[in-house]
CHARMM internal coordinates of N, CA and C (Angstrom, degrees):
IC EDIT
DIST 1 N 1 CA 1.4511
DIST 1 CA 1 C 1.5279
ANGL 1 N 1 CA 1 C 110.36
DIST 1 C 2 N 1.3364
ANGL 1 CA 1 C 2 N 116.70
DIHE 1 N 1 CA 1 C 2 N -34.91
DIST 2 N 2 CA 1.4639
ANGL 1 C 2 N 2 CA 119.12
DIHE 1 CA 1 C 2 N 2 CA 178.02
DIST 2 CA 2 C 1.5177
ANGL 2 N 2 CA 2 C 111.02
DIHE 1 C 2 N 2 CA 2 C -65.93
DIST 2 C 3 N 1.3196
ANGL 2 CA 2 C 3 N 116.85
DIHE 2 N 2 CA 2 C 3 N -36.97
DIST 3 N 3 CA 1.4644
ANGL 2 C 3 N 3 CA 121.54
DIHE 2 CA 2 C 3 N 3 CA 179.23
DIST 3 CA 3 C 1.5308
ANGL 3 N 3 CA 3 C 110.22
DIHE 2 C 3 N 3 CA 3 C -64.53
DIST 3 C 4 N 1.3130
ANGL 3 CA 3 C 4 N 116.28
DIHE 3 N 3 CA 3 C 4 N -43.48
DIST 4 N 4 CA 1.4599
ANGL 3 C 4 N 4 CA 120.82
DIHE 3 CA 3 C 4 N 4 CA 177.71
DIST 4 CA 4 C 1.5255
ANGL 4 N 4 CA 4 C 110.80
DIHE 3 C 4 N 4 CA 4 C -61.55
DIST 4 C 5 N 1.3083
ANGL 4 CA 4 C 5 N 116.68
DIHE 4 N 4 CA 4 C 5 N -43.61
DIST 5 N 5 CA 1.4635
ANGL 4 C 5 N 5 CA 121.95
DIHE 4 CA 4 C 5 N 5 CA 179.02
DIST 5 CA 5 C 1.5271
ANGL 5 N 5 CA 5 C 110.01
DIHE 4 C 5 N 5 CA 5 C -62.68
DIST 5 C 6 N 1.3174
ANGL 5 CA 5 C 6 N 117.46
DIHE 5 N 5 CA 5 C 6 N -41.13
DIST 6 N 6 CA 1.4587
ANGL 5 C 6 N 6 CA 121.44
DIHE 5 CA 5 C 6 N 6 CA -179.92
DIST 6 CA 6 C 1.5227
ANGL 6 N 6 CA 6 C 111.72
DIHE 5 C 6 N 6 CA 6 C -68.64
DIST 6 C 7 N 1.3269
ANGL 6 CA 6 C 7 N 117.07
DIHE 6 N 6 CA 6 C 7 N -39.24
DIST 7 N 7 CA 1.4601
ANGL 6 C 7 N 7 CA 120.81
DIHE 6 CA 6 C 7 N 7 CA -177.43
DIST 7 CA 7 C 1.5231
ANGL 7 N 7 CA 7 C 113.10
DIHE 6 C 7 N 7 CA 7 C -77.67
DIST 7 C 8 N 1.3290
ANGL 7 CA 7 C 8 N 116.97
DIHE 7 N 7 CA 7 C 8 N -43.06
DIST 8 N 8 CA 1.4619
ANGL 7 C 8 N 8 CA 120.62
DIHE 7 CA 7 C 8 N 8 CA -172.68
DIST 8 CA 8 C 1.5175
ANGL 8 N 8 CA 8 C 114.24
DIHE 7 C 8 N 8 CA 8 C -107.27
DIST 8 C 9 N 1.3130
ANGL 8 CA 8 C 9 N 116.51
DIHE 8 N 8 CA 8 C 9 N -15.39
DIST 9 N 9 CA 1.4553
ANGL 8 C 9 N 9 CA 119.68
DIHE 8 CA 8 C 9 N 9 CA -177.27
DIST 9 CA 9 C 1.5207
ANGL 9 N 9 CA 9 C 112.98
DIHE 8 C 9 N 9 CA 9 C 76.67
DIST 9 C 10 N 1.3099
ANGL 9 CA 9 C 10 N 116.00
DIHE 9 N 9 CA 9 C 10 N 12.59
DIST 10 N 10 CA 1.4679
ANGL 9 C 10 N 10 CA 121.89
DIHE 9 CA 9 C 10 N 10 CA 179.31
DIST 10 CA 10 C 1.5169
ANGL 10 N 10 CA 10 C 109.42
DIHE 9 C 10 N 10 CA 10 C -126.45
DIST 10 C 11 N 1.3121
ANGL 10 CA 10 C 11 N 115.81
DIHE 10 N 10 CA 10 C 11 N 145.57
DIST 11 N 11 CA 1.4494
ANGL 10 C 11 N 11 CA 119.98
DIHE 10 CA 10 C 11 N 11 CA 170.79
DIST 11 CA 11 C 1.5194
ANGL 11 N 11 CA 11 C 109.77
DIHE 10 C 11 N 11 CA 11 C -74.61
DIST 11 C 12 N 1.3215
ANGL 11 CA 11 C 12 N 116.60
DIHE 11 N 11 CA 11 C 12 N 166.68
DIST 12 N 12 CA 1.4589
ANGL 11 C 12 N 12 CA 120.52
DIHE 11 CA 11 C 12 N 12 CA -177.33
DIST 12 CA 12 C 1.5256
ANGL 12 N 12 CA 12 C 112.15
DIHE 11 C 12 N 12 CA 12 C -59.57
DIST 12 C 13 N 1.3322
ANGL 12 CA 12 C 13 N 117.21
DIHE 12 N 12 CA 12 C 13 N -46.98
DIST 13 N 13 CA 1.4673
ANGL 12 C 13 N 13 CA 119.38
DIHE 12 CA 12 C 13 N 13 CA -177.59
DIST 13 CA 13 C 1.5234
ANGL 13 N 13 CA 13 C 111.13
DIHE 12 C 13 N 13 CA 13 C -65.69
DIST 13 C 14 N 1.3287
ANGL 13 CA 13 C 14 N 118.05
DIHE 13 N 13 CA 13 C 14 N -35.27
DIST 14 N 14 CA 1.4733
ANGL 13 C 14 N 14 CA 120.80
DIHE 13 CA 13 C 14 N 14 CA 176.12
DIST 14 CA 14 C 1.5205
ANGL 14 N 14 CA 14 C 110.71
DIHE 13 C 14 N 14 CA 14 C -64.90
DIST 14 C 15 N 1.3385
ANGL 14 CA 14 C 15 N 115.52
DIHE 14 N 14 CA 14 C 15 N -42.53
DIST 15 N 15 CA 1.4576
ANGL 14 C 15 N 15 CA 120.41
DIHE 14 CA 14 C 15 N 15 CA -179.57
DIST 15 CA 15 C 1.5302
ANGL 15 N 15 CA 15 C 110.62
DIHE 14 C 15 N 15 CA 15 C -62.49
DIST 15 C 16 N 1.3338
ANGL 15 CA 15 C 16 N 116.02
DIHE 15 N 15 CA 15 C 16 N -45.01
DIST 16 N 16 CA 1.4700
ANGL 15 C 16 N 16 CA 120.58
DIHE 15 CA 15 C 16 N 16 CA 179.24
DIST 16 CA 16 C 1.5193
ANGL 16 N 16 CA 16 C 110.12
DIHE 15 C 16 N 16 CA 16 C -63.21
DIST 16 C 17 N 1.3323
ANGL 16 CA 16 C 17 N 118.00
DIHE 16 N 16 CA 16 C 17 N -44.23
DIST 17 N 17 CA 1.4629
ANGL 16 C 17 N 17 CA 121.44
DIHE 16 CA 16 C 17 N 17 CA 179.69
DIST 17 CA 17 C 1.5369
ANGL 17 N 17 CA 17 C 110.58
DIHE 16 C 17 N 17 CA 17 C -61.06
DIST 17 C 18 N 1.3290
ANGL 17 CA 17 C 18 N 117.66
DIHE 17 N 17 CA 17 C 18 N -44.41
DIST 18 N 18 CA 1.4649
ANGL 17 C 18 N 18 CA 120.83
DIHE 17 CA 17 C 18 N 18 CA 178.44
DIST 18 CA 18 C 1.5207
ANGL 18 N 18 CA 18 C 111.61
DIHE 17 C 18 N 18 CA 18 C -63.58
DIST 18 C 19 N 1.3311
ANGL 18 CA 18 C 19 N 116.90
DIHE 18 N 18 CA 18 C 19 N -40.65
DIST 19 N 19 CA 1.4556
ANGL 18 C 19 N 19 CA 120.52
DIHE 18 CA 18 C 19 N 19 CA 177.72
DIST 19 CA 19 C 1.5312
ANGL 19 N 19 CA 19 C 110.35
DIHE 18 C 19 N 19 CA 19 C -61.08
DIST 19 C 20 N 1.3299
ANGL 19 CA 19 C 20 N 116.76
DIHE 19 N 19 CA 19 C 20 N -46.22
DIST 20 N 20 CA 1.4619
ANGL 19 C 20 N 20 CA 121.22
DIHE 19 CA 19 C 20 N 20 CA -179.77
DIST 20 CA 20 C 1.5264
ANGL 20 N 20 CA 20 C 111.58
DIHE 19 C 20 N 20 CA 20 C -63.58
DIST 20 C 21 N 1.3261
ANGL 20 CA 20 C 21 N 116.67
DIHE 20 N 20 CA 20 C 21 N -39.87
DIST 21 N 21 CA 1.4664
ANGL 20 C 21 N 21 CA 119.80
DIHE 20 CA 20 C 21 N 21 CA 179.48
DIST 21 CA 21 C 1.5240
ANGL 21 N 21 CA 21 C 110.86
DIHE 20 C 21 N 21 CA 21 C -66.93
DIST 21 C 22 N 1.3204
ANGL 21 CA 21 C 22 N 117.21
DIHE 21 N 21 CA 21 C 22 N -41.02
DIST 22 N 22 CA 1.4685
ANGL 21 C 22 N 22 CA 119.66
DIHE 21 CA 21 C 22 N 22 CA 177.62
DIST 22 CA 22 C 1.5219
ANGL 22 N 22 CA 22 C 111.20
DIHE 21 C 22 N 22 CA 22 C -65.34
DIST 22 C 23 N 1.3193
ANGL 22 CA 22 C 23 N 116.72
DIHE 22 N 22 CA 22 C 23 N -38.79
DIST 23 N 23 CA 1.4686
ANGL 22 C 23 N 23 CA 120.99
DIHE 22 CA 22 C 23 N 23 CA 176.95
DIST 23 CA 23 C 1.5233
ANGL 23 N 23 CA 23 C 110.45
DIHE 22 C 23 N 23 CA 23 C -65.30
DIST 23 C 24 N 1.3340
ANGL 23 CA 23 C 24 N 116.80
DIHE 23 N 23 CA 23 C 24 N -36.61
DIST 24 N 24 CA 1.4662
ANGL 23 C 24 N 24 CA 119.74
DIHE 23 CA 23 C 24 N 24 CA 178.55
DIST 24 CA 24 C 1.5273
ANGL 24 N 24 CA 24 C 110.73
DIHE 23 C 24 N 24 CA 24 C -63.91
DIST 24 C 25 N 1.3258
ANGL 24 CA 24 C 25 N 117.59
DIHE 24 N 24 CA 24 C 25 N -34.25
DIST 25 N 25 CA 1.4663
ANGL 24 C 25 N 25 CA 120.29
DIHE 24 CA 24 C 25 N 25 CA 176.52
DIST 25 CA 25 C 1.5274
ANGL 25 N 25 CA 25 C 110.88
DIHE 24 C 25 N 25 CA 25 C -62.49
DIST 25 C 26 N 1.3242
ANGL 25 CA 25 C 26 N 115.88
DIHE 25 N 25 CA 25 C 26 N -42.13
DIST 26 N 26 CA 1.4647
ANGL 25 C 26 N 26 CA 119.81
DIHE 25 CA 25 C 26 N 26 CA 177.66
DIST 26 CA 26 C 1.5240
ANGL 26 N 26 CA 26 C 110.67
DIHE 25 C 26 N 26 CA 26 C -59.55
DIST 26 C 27 N 1.3311
ANGL 26 CA 26 C 27 N 116.33
DIHE 26 N 26 CA 26 C 27 N -45.85
DIST 27 N 27 CA 1.4626
ANGL 26 C 27 N 27 CA 120.11
DIHE 26 CA 26 C 27 N 27 CA -178.75
DIST 27 CA 27 C 1.5277
ANGL 27 N 27 CA 27 C 111.58
DIHE 26 C 27 N 27 CA 27 C -65.80
DIST 27 C 28 N 1.3199
ANGL 27 CA 27 C 28 N 117.02
DIHE 27 N 27 CA 27 C 28 N -40.13
DIST 28 N 28 CA 1.4643
ANGL 27 C 28 N 28 CA 119.99
DIHE 27 CA 27 C 28 N 28 CA 177.88
DIST 28 CA 28 C 1.5153
ANGL 28 N 28 CA 28 C 110.95
DIHE 27 C 28 N 28 CA 28 C -63.83
DIST 28 C 29 N 1.3245
ANGL 28 CA 28 C 29 N 116.85
DIHE 28 N 28 CA 28 C 29 N -38.65
DIST 29 N 29 CA 1.4670
ANGL 28 C 29 N 29 CA 120.68
DIHE 28 CA 28 C 29 N 29 CA 178.20
DIST 29 CA 29 C 1.5226
ANGL 29 N 29 CA 29 C 112.04
DIHE 28 C 29 N 29 CA 29 C -67.19
DIST 29 C 30 N 1.3250
ANGL 29 CA 29 C 30 N 116.55
DIHE 29 N 29 CA 29 C 30 N -26.20
DIST 30 N 30 CA 1.4655
ANGL 29 C 30 N 30 CA 121.18
DIHE 29 CA 29 C 30 N 30 CA 178.31
DIST 30 CA 30 C 1.5255
ANGL 30 N 30 CA 30 C 112.36
DIHE 29 C 30 N 30 CA 30 C -83.17
DIST 30 C 31 N 1.3398
ANGL 30 CA 30 C 31 N 116.50
DIHE 30 N 30 CA 30 C 31 N -2.95
DIST 31 N 31 CA 1.4573
ANGL 30 C 31 N 31 CA 119.77
DIHE 30 CA 30 C 31 N 31 CA 176.16
DIST 31 CA 31 C 1.5147
ANGL 31 N 31 CA 31 C 115.37
DIHE 30 C 31 N 31 CA 31 C 98.01
DIST 31 C 32 N 1.3068
ANGL 31 CA 31 C 32 N 118.05
DIHE 31 N 31 CA 31 C 32 N 6.23
DIST 32 N 32 CA 1.4632
ANGL 31 C 32 N 32 CA 119.93
DIHE 31 CA 31 C 32 N 32 CA 177.02
DIST 32 CA 32 C 1.5257
ANGL 32 N 32 CA 32 C 109.91
DIHE 31 C 32 N 32 CA 32 C -65.94
DIST 32 C 33 N 1.3049
ANGL 32 CA 32 C 33 N 116.66
DIHE 32 N 32 CA 32 C 33 N 150.21
DIST 33 N 33 CA 1.4623
ANGL 32 C 33 N 33 CA 122.11
DIHE 32 CA 32 C 33 N 33 CA -179.63
DIST 33 CA 33 C 1.5187
ANGL 33 N 33 CA 33 C 110.31
DIHE 32 C 33 N 33 CA 33 C -69.26
DIST 33 C 34 N 1.3178
ANGL 33 CA 33 C 34 N 116.34
DIHE 33 N 33 CA 33 C 34 N 134.29
DIST 34 N 34 CA 1.4619
ANGL 33 C 34 N 34 CA 121.65
DIHE 33 CA 33 C 34 N 34 CA -179.60
DIST 34 CA 34 C 1.5231
ANGL 34 N 34 CA 34 C 111.17
DIHE 33 C 34 N 34 CA 34 C -60.48
DIST 34 C 35 N 1.3227
ANGL 34 CA 34 C 35 N 116.97
DIHE 34 N 34 CA 34 C 35 N -32.73
DIST 35 N 35 CA 1.4616
ANGL 34 C 35 N 35 CA 120.32
DIHE 34 CA 34 C 35 N 35 CA -178.32
DIST 35 CA 35 C 1.5311
ANGL 35 N 35 CA 35 C 112.78
DIHE 34 C 35 N 35 CA 35 C -73.16
DIST 35 C 36 N 1.3178
ANGL 35 CA 35 C 36 N 118.53
DIHE 35 N 35 CA 35 C 36 N -14.10
DIST 36 N 36 CA 1.4679
ANGL 35 C 36 N 36 CA 121.92
DIHE 35 CA 35 C 36 N 36 CA 179.11
DIST 36 CA 36 C 1.5244
ANGL 36 N 36 CA 36 C 112.31
DIHE 35 C 36 N 36 CA 36 C -104.98
DIST 36 C 37 N 1.3247
ANGL 36 CA 36 C 37 N 117.34
DIHE 36 N 36 CA 36 C 37 N -23.94
DIST 37 N 37 CA 1.4618
ANGL 36 C 37 N 37 CA 121.51
DIHE 36 CA 36 C 37 N 37 CA -174.39
DIST 37 CA 37 C 1.5218
ANGL 37 N 37 CA 37 C 112.17
DIHE 36 C 37 N 37 CA 37 C -60.41
DIST 37 C 38 N 1.3286
ANGL 37 CA 37 C 38 N 117.26
DIHE 37 N 37 CA 37 C 38 N -38.96
DIST 38 N 38 CA 1.4697
ANGL 37 C 38 N 38 CA 119.61
DIHE 37 CA 37 C 38 N 38 CA -177.99
DIST 38 CA 38 C 1.5222
ANGL 38 N 38 CA 38 C 111.15
DIHE 37 C 38 N 38 CA 38 C -55.42
DIST 38 C 39 N 1.3209
ANGL 38 CA 38 C 39 N 116.78
DIHE 38 N 38 CA 38 C 39 N -40.21
DIST 39 N 39 CA 1.4582
ANGL 38 C 39 N 39 CA 121.59
DIHE 38 CA 38 C 39 N 39 CA -179.28
DIST 39 CA 39 C 1.5234
ANGL 39 N 39 CA 39 C 110.50
DIHE 38 C 39 N 39 CA 39 C -72.77
DIST 39 C 40 N 1.3244
ANGL 39 CA 39 C 40 N 116.83
DIHE 39 N 39 CA 39 C 40 N -39.95
DIST 40 N 40 CA 1.4631
ANGL 39 C 40 N 40 CA 121.59
DIHE 39 CA 39 C 40 N 40 CA -177.97
DIST 40 CA 40 C 1.5246
ANGL 40 N 40 CA 40 C 112.64
DIHE 39 C 40 N 40 CA 40 C -63.27
DIST 40 C 41 N 1.3285
ANGL 40 CA 40 C 41 N 117.80
DIHE 40 N 40 CA 40 C 41 N -31.98
DIST 41 N 41 CA 1.4680
ANGL 40 C 41 N 41 CA 120.19
DIHE 40 CA 40 C 41 N 41 CA -178.23
DIST 41 CA 41 C 1.5295
ANGL 41 N 41 CA 41 C 112.78
DIHE 40 C 41 N 41 CA 41 C -94.78
DIST 41 C 42 N 1.3322
ANGL 41 CA 41 C 42 N 118.33
DIHE 41 N 41 CA 41 C 42 N -3.16
DIST 42 N 42 CA 1.4473
ANGL 41 C 42 N 42 CA 120.71
DIHE 41 CA 41 C 42 N 42 CA 171.62
DIST 42 CA 42 C 1.5152
ANGL 42 N 42 CA 42 C 117.47
DIHE 41 C 42 N 42 CA 42 C 106.84
DIST 42 C 43 N 1.3338
ANGL 42 CA 42 C 43 N 118.14
DIHE 42 N 42 CA 42 C 43 N 9.75
DIST 43 N 43 CA 1.4628
ANGL 42 C 43 N 43 CA 119.84
DIHE 42 CA 42 C 43 N 43 CA 174.29
DIST 43 CA 43 C 1.5280
ANGL 43 N 43 CA 43 C 107.86
DIHE 42 C 43 N 43 CA 43 C -82.99
DIST 43 C 44 N 1.3239
ANGL 43 CA 43 C 44 N 116.44
DIHE 43 N 43 CA 43 C 44 N 142.14
DIST 44 N 44 CA 1.4625
ANGL 43 C 44 N 44 CA 119.29
DIHE 43 CA 43 C 44 N 44 CA -177.84
DIST 44 CA 44 C 1.5241
ANGL 44 N 44 CA 44 C 112.14
DIHE 43 C 44 N 44 CA 44 C -91.69
DIST 44 C 45 N 1.3218
ANGL 44 CA 44 C 45 N 117.31
DIHE 44 N 44 CA 44 C 45 N -12.25
DIST 45 N 45 CA 1.4581
ANGL 44 C 45 N 45 CA 121.03
DIHE 44 CA 44 C 45 N 45 CA -177.30
DIST 45 CA 45 C 1.5305
ANGL 45 N 45 CA 45 C 109.96
DIHE 44 C 45 N 45 CA 45 C -135.10
DIST 45 C 46 N 1.3154
ANGL 45 CA 45 C 46 N 115.62
DIHE 45 N 45 CA 45 C 46 N 131.59
DIST 46 N 46 CA 1.4635
ANGL 45 C 46 N 46 CA 119.95
DIHE 45 CA 45 C 46 N 46 CA 178.85
DIST 46 CA 46 C 1.5235
ANGL 46 N 46 CA 46 C 111.21
DIHE 45 C 46 N 46 CA 46 C -65.55
DIST 46 C 47 N 1.3272
ANGL 46 CA 46 C 47 N 117.52
DIHE 46 N 46 CA 46 C 47 N -37.82
DIST 47 N 47 CA 1.4647
ANGL 46 C 47 N 47 CA 119.78
DIHE 46 CA 46 C 47 N 47 CA -178.56
DIST 47 CA 47 C 1.5272
ANGL 47 N 47 CA 47 C 111.29
DIHE 46 C 47 N 47 CA 47 C -68.63
DIST 47 C 48 N 1.3321
ANGL 47 CA 47 C 48 N 117.59
DIHE 47 N 47 CA 47 C 48 N -38.45
DIST 48 N 48 CA 1.4679
ANGL 47 C 48 N 48 CA 120.44
DIHE 47 CA 47 C 48 N 48 CA 177.22
DIST 48 CA 48 C 1.5245
ANGL 48 N 48 CA 48 C 110.40
DIHE 47 C 48 N 48 CA 48 C -66.32
DIST 48 C 49 N 1.3185
ANGL 48 CA 48 C 49 N 116.37
DIHE 48 N 48 CA 48 C 49 N -42.89
DIST 49 N 49 CA 1.4625
ANGL 48 C 49 N 49 CA 121.09
DIHE 48 CA 48 C 49 N 49 CA 176.58
DIST 49 CA 49 C 1.5150
ANGL 49 N 49 CA 49 C 110.44
DIHE 48 C 49 N 49 CA 49 C -57.84
DIST 49 C 50 N 1.3188
ANGL 49 CA 49 C 50 N 117.32
DIHE 49 N 49 CA 49 C 50 N -47.97
DIST 50 N 50 CA 1.4649
ANGL 49 C 50 N 50 CA 121.05
DIHE 49 CA 49 C 50 N 50 CA -178.94
DIST 50 CA 50 C 1.5235
ANGL 50 N 50 CA 50 C 112.07
DIHE 49 C 50 N 50 CA 50 C -61.93
DIST 50 C 51 N 1.3271
ANGL 50 CA 50 C 51 N 116.90
DIHE 50 N 50 CA 50 C 51 N -41.38
DIST 51 N 51 CA 1.4663
ANGL 50 C 51 N 51 CA 119.24
DIHE 50 CA 50 C 51 N 51 CA -179.64
DIST 51 CA 51 C 1.5270
ANGL 51 N 51 CA 51 C 111.07
DIHE 50 C 51 N 51 CA 51 C -69.03
DIST 51 C 52 N 1.3239
ANGL 51 CA 51 C 52 N 118.72
DIHE 51 N 51 CA 51 C 52 N -39.30
DIST 52 N 52 CA 1.4684
ANGL 51 C 52 N 52 CA 121.45
DIHE 51 CA 51 C 52 N 52 CA 176.19
DIST 52 CA 52 C 1.5274
ANGL 52 N 52 CA 52 C 110.94
DIHE 51 C 52 N 52 CA 52 C -65.75
DIST 52 C 53 N 1.3191
ANGL 52 CA 52 C 53 N 116.41
DIHE 52 N 52 CA 52 C 53 N -42.01
DIST 53 N 53 CA 1.4602
ANGL 52 C 53 N 53 CA 121.64
DIHE 52 CA 52 C 53 N 53 CA 179.89
DIST 53 CA 53 C 1.5226
ANGL 53 N 53 CA 53 C 110.45
DIHE 52 C 53 N 53 CA 53 C -62.00
DIST 53 C 54 N 1.3298
ANGL 53 CA 53 C 54 N 115.95
DIHE 53 N 53 CA 53 C 54 N -46.05
DIST 54 N 54 CA 1.4622
ANGL 53 C 54 N 54 CA 120.16
DIHE 53 CA 53 C 54 N 54 CA -179.64
DIST 54 CA 54 C 1.5253
ANGL 54 N 54 CA 54 C 111.58
DIHE 53 C 54 N 54 CA 54 C -66.23
DIST 54 C 55 N 1.3265
ANGL 54 CA 54 C 55 N 117.24
DIHE 54 N 54 CA 54 C 55 N -37.02
DIST 55 N 55 CA 1.4639
ANGL 54 C 55 N 55 CA 120.59
DIHE 54 CA 54 C 55 N 55 CA 178.16
DIST 55 CA 55 C 1.5280
ANGL 55 N 55 CA 55 C 111.19
DIHE 54 C 55 N 55 CA 55 C -64.63
DIST 55 C 56 N 1.3240
ANGL 55 CA 55 C 56 N 117.48
DIHE 55 N 55 CA 55 C 56 N -36.68
DIST 56 N 56 CA 1.4668
ANGL 55 C 56 N 56 CA 120.83
DIHE 55 CA 55 C 56 N 56 CA -178.01
DIST 56 CA 56 C 1.5255
ANGL 56 N 56 CA 56 C 112.72
DIHE 55 C 56 N 56 CA 56 C -82.55
DIST 56 C 57 N 1.3283
ANGL 56 CA 56 C 57 N 117.39
DIHE 56 N 56 CA 56 C 57 N -41.93
DIST 57 N 57 CA 1.4649
ANGL 56 C 57 N 57 CA 120.50
DIHE 56 CA 56 C 57 N 57 CA -171.83
DIST 57 CA 57 C 1.5234
ANGL 57 N 57 CA 57 C 114.17
DIHE 56 C 57 N 57 CA 57 C -108.95
DIST 57 C 58 N 1.3205
ANGL 57 CA 57 C 58 N 118.48
DIHE 57 N 57 CA 57 C 58 N -10.76
DIST 58 N 58 CA 1.4565
ANGL 57 C 58 N 58 CA 121.69
DIHE 57 CA 57 C 58 N 58 CA 177.05
DIST 58 CA 58 C 1.5134
ANGL 58 N 58 CA 58 C 115.68
DIHE 57 C 58 N 58 CA 58 C 83.96
DIST 58 C 59 N 1.3118
ANGL 58 CA 58 C 59 N 117.44
DIHE 58 N 58 CA 58 C 59 N -0.93
DIST 59 N 59 CA 1.4686
ANGL 58 C 59 N 59 CA 122.25
DIHE 58 CA 58 C 59 N 59 CA 177.31
DIST 59 CA 59 C 1.5233
ANGL 59 N 59 CA 59 C 108.63
DIHE 58 C 59 N 59 CA 59 C -139.60
DIST 59 C 60 N 1.3188
ANGL 59 CA 59 C 60 N 116.56
DIHE 59 N 59 CA 59 C 60 N 162.03
DIST 60 N 60 CA 1.4572
ANGL 59 C 60 N 60 CA 120.43
DIHE 59 CA 59 C 60 N 60 CA 176.03
DIST 60 CA 60 C 1.5287
ANGL 60 N 60 CA 60 C 109.00
DIHE 59 C 60 N 60 CA 60 C -75.67
DIST 60 C 61 N 1.3273
ANGL 60 CA 60 C 61 N 117.89
DIHE 60 N 60 CA 60 C 61 N 161.83
DIST 61 N 61 CA 1.4645
ANGL 60 C 61 N 61 CA 119.57
DIHE 60 CA 60 C 61 N 61 CA 178.58
DIST 61 CA 61 C 1.5337
ANGL 61 N 61 CA 61 C 112.86
DIHE 60 C 61 N 61 CA 61 C -57.39
DIST 61 C 62 N 1.3080
ANGL 61 CA 61 C 62 N 117.02
DIHE 61 N 61 CA 61 C 62 N -39.05
DIST 62 N 62 CA 1.4643
ANGL 61 C 62 N 62 CA 120.52
DIHE 61 CA 61 C 62 N 62 CA 179.81
DIST 62 CA 62 C 1.5293
ANGL 62 N 62 CA 62 C 111.22
DIHE 61 C 62 N 62 CA 62 C -66.29
DIST 62 C 63 N 1.3325
ANGL 62 CA 62 C 63 N 116.89
DIHE 62 N 62 CA 62 C 63 N -41.31
DIST 63 N 63 CA 1.4599
ANGL 62 C 63 N 63 CA 121.01
DIHE 62 CA 62 C 63 N 63 CA 177.08
DIST 63 CA 63 C 1.5265
ANGL 63 N 63 CA 63 C 110.34
DIHE 62 C 63 N 63 CA 63 C -64.88
DIST 63 C 64 N 1.3258
ANGL 63 CA 63 C 64 N 116.73
DIHE 63 N 63 CA 63 C 64 N -41.25
DIST 64 N 64 CA 1.4558
ANGL 63 C 64 N 64 CA 121.50
DIHE 63 CA 63 C 64 N 64 CA 178.66
DIST 64 CA 64 C 1.5209
ANGL 64 N 64 CA 64 C 110.22
DIHE 63 C 64 N 64 CA 64 C -59.52
DIST 64 C 65 N 1.3076
ANGL 64 CA 64 C 65 N 115.55
DIHE 64 N 64 CA 64 C 65 N -45.03
DIST 65 N 65 CA 1.4593
ANGL 64 C 65 N 65 CA 120.27
DIHE 64 CA 64 C 65 N 65 CA -178.15
DIST 65 CA 65 C 1.5212
ANGL 65 N 65 CA 65 C 111.35
DIHE 64 C 65 N 65 CA 65 C -65.49
DIST 65 C 66 N 1.3342
ANGL 65 CA 65 C 66 N 116.98
DIHE 65 N 65 CA 65 C 66 N -40.60
DIST 66 N 66 CA 1.4674
ANGL 65 C 66 N 66 CA 118.74
DIHE 65 CA 65 C 66 N 66 CA -179.30
DIST 66 CA 66 C 1.5191
ANGL 66 N 66 CA 66 C 111.66
DIHE 65 C 66 N 66 CA 66 C -69.87
DIST 66 C 67 N 1.3329
ANGL 66 CA 66 C 67 N 117.91
DIHE 66 N 66 CA 66 C 67 N -32.75
DIST 67 N 67 CA 1.4622
ANGL 66 C 67 N 67 CA 121.19
DIHE 66 CA 66 C 67 N 67 CA 176.88
DIST 67 CA 67 C 1.5121
ANGL 67 N 67 CA 67 C 111.06
DIHE 66 C 67 N 67 CA 67 C -70.52
DIST 67 C 68 N 1.3276
ANGL 67 CA 67 C 68 N 117.40
DIHE 67 N 67 CA 67 C 68 N -41.06
DIST 68 N 68 CA 1.4642
ANGL 67 C 68 N 68 CA 121.80
DIHE 67 CA 67 C 68 N 68 CA -178.27
DIST 68 CA 68 C 1.5216
ANGL 68 N 68 CA 68 C 112.29
DIHE 67 C 68 N 68 CA 68 C -69.33
DIST 68 C 69 N 1.3067
ANGL 68 CA 68 C 69 N 118.05
DIHE 68 N 68 CA 68 C 69 N -29.90
DIST 69 N 69 CA 1.4652
ANGL 68 C 69 N 69 CA 119.70
DIHE 68 CA 68 C 69 N 69 CA -177.54
DIST 69 CA 69 C 1.5173
ANGL 69 N 69 CA 69 C 112.69
DIHE 68 C 69 N 69 CA 69 C -85.21
DIST 69 C 70 N 1.3266
ANGL 69 CA 69 C 70 N 117.73
DIHE 69 N 69 CA 69 C 70 N -12.79
DIST 70 N 70 CA 1.4743
ANGL 69 C 70 N 70 CA 121.25
DIHE 69 CA 69 C 70 N 70 CA -178.99
DIST 70 CA 70 C 1.4814
ANGL 70 N 70 CA 70 C 110.83
DIHE 69 C 70 N 70 CA 70 C -80.36
END
COOR INIT
IC SEED 1 N 1 CA 1 C
IC BUILD
């Protein structure tokens, strides 16, 4: 974990969370339902997923999906 922190500047849990959030963007762009994506990428709670997503991207998953499809 120290090596990862030194190389990427992120802790392991941060790296995993960022990976999952980026993967969720791919799924949302493919048309997957926002209410199911949180589970597909490994978050155990929809509310936690939404708050992490909004903190990283500035919009909720549903808003992101509606903007990307327009």
